[in-house]
TORLO-756304 format. One record per residue (C-alpha): residue number from 1; residue in three letters; y, x negated, z. Coordinates in pm, whole numbers, padded with zeros to 5 digits, always signed. Example, Ala and Ser with C-alpha at 12.3 -4.5 7.8 and 13.67 -1.06 7.14 Angstrom:
% TORLO-756304
seq  type  y  x  z
1  ALA  -00450  -01230  +00780
2  SER  -00106  -01367  +00714
END
This chain:
% TORLO-756304
seq  type  y  x  z
1  UNK  +00683  -00808  -01678
2  UNK  +00320  -00776  -01572
3  UNK  +00150  -01093  -01452
4  UNK  -00193  -01201  -01572
5  UNK  -00415  -01244  -01274
6  UNK  -00786  -01292  -01218
7  UNK  -00830  -01234  -00849
8  UNK  -01111  -01077  -00651
9  UNK  -01087  -00801  -00395
10  UNK  -01344  -00611  -00193
11  UNK  -01430  -00252  -00278
12  UNK  -01147  -00005  -00211
13  UNK  -01144  +00133  +00140
14  UNK  -01063  +00497  +00196
15  UNK  -00785  +00590  +00433
16  UNK  -00900  +00804  +00725
17  UNK  -00876  +01174  +00652
18  UNK  -00706  +01278  +00974
19  UNK  -00362  +01430  +00947
20  UNK  -00141  +01562  +01223
21  UNK  +00173  +01772  +01224
22  UNK  +00373  +01448  +01226
23  UNK  +00251  +01341  +00881
24  UNK  +00511  +01201  +00643
25  UNK  +00476  +01114  +00272
26  UNK  +00632  +00780  +00177
27  UNK  +00690  +00648  -00176
28  UNK  +00698  +00271  -00223
29  UNK  +00816  +00058  -00516
30  UNK  +00576  -00237  -00552
31  UNK  +00632  -00577  -00710
32  UNK  +00403  -00871  -00782
33  UNK  +00085  -00680  -00863
34  UNK  -00070  -00858  -01163
35  UNK  -00397  -00669  -01201
36  UNK  -00604  -00382  -01066
37  UNK  -00752  -00611  -00801
38  UNK  -00400  -00673  -00668
39  UNK  -00346  -00296  -00654
40  UNK  -00680  -00257  -00473
41  UNK  -00583  -00528  -00223
42  UNK  -00257  -00348  -00141
43  UNK  -00444  -00017  -00119
44  UNK  -00694  -00166  +00126
45  UNK  -00423  -00320  +00342
46  UNK  -00239  +00010  +00368
47  UNK  -00557  +00217  +00412
48  UNK  -00676  +00001  +00700
49  UNK  -00350  +00046  +00891
50  UNK  -00378  +00277  +01195
51  UNK  -00181  +00593  +01125
52  UNK  -00220  +00585  +00746
53  UNK  -00401  +00900  +00635
54  UNK  -00375  +00872  +00253
55  UNK  -00297  +00597  +00000
56  UNK  -00260  +00601  -00377
57  UNK  -00146  +00283  -00555
58  UNK  -00050  +00325  -00921
59  UNK  -00051  -00013  -01096
60  UNK  +00113  +00098  -01427
61  UNK  +00415  +00251  -01252
62  UNK  +00429  -00008  -00973
63  UNK  +00441  +00258  -00703
64  UNK  +00239  +00375  -00406
65  UNK  +00225  +00705  -00222
66  UNK  +00129  +00674  +00142
67  UNK  +00090  +00950  +00401
68  UNK  +00143  +00835  +00756
69  UNK  +00115  +00975  +01105
70  UNK  +00465  +00907  +01235
71  UNK  +00331  +00877  +01590
72  UNK  +00132  +00566  +01488
73  UNK  +00323  +00390  +01210
74  UNK  +00677  +00403  +01070
75  UNK  +00768  +00413  +00701
76  UNK  +00978  +00097  +00738
77  UNK  +00668  -00097  +00849
78  UNK  +00484  -00036  +00520
79  UNK  +00665  -00303  +00311
80  UNK  +00564  -00568  +00566
81  UNK  +00200  -00456  +00536
82  UNK  +00221  -00492  +00156
83  UNK  +00376  -00839  +00186
84  UNK  +00107  -00948  +00433
85  UNK  -00164  -00837  +00188
86  UNK  -00025  -01088  -00060
87  UNK  +00020  -01372  +00188
88  UNK  -00340  -01351  +00303
89  UNK  -00462  -01386  -00056
90  UNK  -00217  -01640  -00196
91  UNK  -00020  -01378  -00389
92  UNK  +00340  -01269  -00352
93  UNK  +00373  -00891  -00322
94  UNK  +00687  -00706  -00227
95  UNK  +00763  -00343  -00154
96  UNK  +01049  -00117  -00065
97  UNK  +01061  +00244  +00054
98  UNK  +01211  +00458  -00222
99  UNK  +01154  +00805  -00080
100  UNK  +01025  +00986  +00228
101  UNK  +00934  +01350  +00269
END
């Protein structure tokens, strides 16, 4: 069930466009996102993480696709980054890794 939420978030940040041979695609299941601003907040948190080279958060499906440089960040660290994005804004977000490639 989607939450109604009227929160503010800064403009979406782009993830750095630098990929290495150690790049891995990670799919996340997201929970607690009540509006597009929540999705943007999660996007920004992931995009500002060193080693993240691409982020796409899809609010309707409650998923995110994240490309990471495995030398800088591990897939299992991403859910903690999503949770921290909620804590810092008074929201409760959760995430779990559902696929890696």
